[in-house]
N, C-alpha and C positions, 0 to 999 in steps of 0.2 A: 203807333204800335206800343202795346203795354210792355214795359220793361222793369225789371228789378235788377239793379247792379250793386253787387257787394264789394266791399273793400275792407282792408284792415287785418286780414289774416297774416300768419307768419309763424316764426319759430321763437319760442320763449322758454326760459328756465322755470322749473317748478317754483311756485310762489310769486311768479311774475304776473303782469297784467297785459291785456290787449283790449282794444275796442274795435268792434266790428260795426260797420255802417252799411246801410242798404238804401240806396236812392231809387225811388220809384218814378214812374212816369206821371204819377199824380192821380187824383180823383178817388182816393181811398180813405178819406177822412171819416167815413162811416163804417169802415171795415175793421174787424179785429186783425191785428198783425202779430206775427210770431217768429220765433227762431227755432229751428230744428237742428239736429246734428246727426251725423251718421259716421260711426267708427268703422274701421275695416272689419268686414264680416258681420256687421250688425245692421239692424233695421234702423231706418230714419225715425227718430223720436223727437217729440216736442219738448223743449226745455224752458221756454218762456213765452208768454203771450201778453199782449196789451190791448185792451178794448178801445173803442173809439172815445170812451170817457176817460181813458188813462189808467183804468184799473189793470194792475199787473199781477200775474200769477206765475209761479215757477215750479219746475220739477224739484223734488227734494234733493236731488244730487247737486243742484246748483244754487239752491236758495241760500241767501246770505252772502254769496260770493259774486253772483252775476246780477246785473241790473239792466232791464229792458226799458227803453224810452222811445217816444215818437215825437216828431216835430212835423205836424201836418203842413205848416207854412213852407217848410223846406222839403216836403215829400220824403221824409227820412225816418227810418226806424233803426235804432242802434242797440248794441249789446255790449255793455261794459263788463269785462271779465277780470276778476281779481283772484288772487291766491290760486292761480291755476295749478292743476295737478296733471300728472302724466295721463291719467284716465280721461281727461278732457280732450285729448287728442282726437280729432275728427274733422270731417268736412262740415261746415256750418252753412245752413241755408236760411235765407229770409223767406217769409211766406205771407201772403195776403189771403185771408179767408173770404171766399165768395160762395154763394149758395150753390152754384152749378159746378164750378171748377176753381180750385185754389190756384194761385199764381206763385211761382217759385223763382228765386234767384239761381244763379249758376253755381253757387257754392264757393266757400272760402276755406282753404286749408288752415287749420290751427294745429300746431305740433308743440307739445310740451315735453321737453327733454333736457336732461343735464349733460 
């Protein structure tokens, strides 16, 4: 059964850091992987992608603060988040891009508040 299991969310003060990890059931070394987020009342939007070659791209709201990485030997995609802001508060989802249907994790809550 295909699974994406996220961990690492939590509560952090502005300016703080968190690292999200997503462990997959494997077999996605040729897929682009991504992180999305969805704030309350907002649409789910992509914030970072990493191709199977390791090329990373970011939404302008997080560029320079967040880093996406993948370790295909460990079936893991991670998101390191620095200099967090209250507006980063959201549920974060890992994603595996597939031609017919993307795969999604269950979501991890990140709350940035003083």
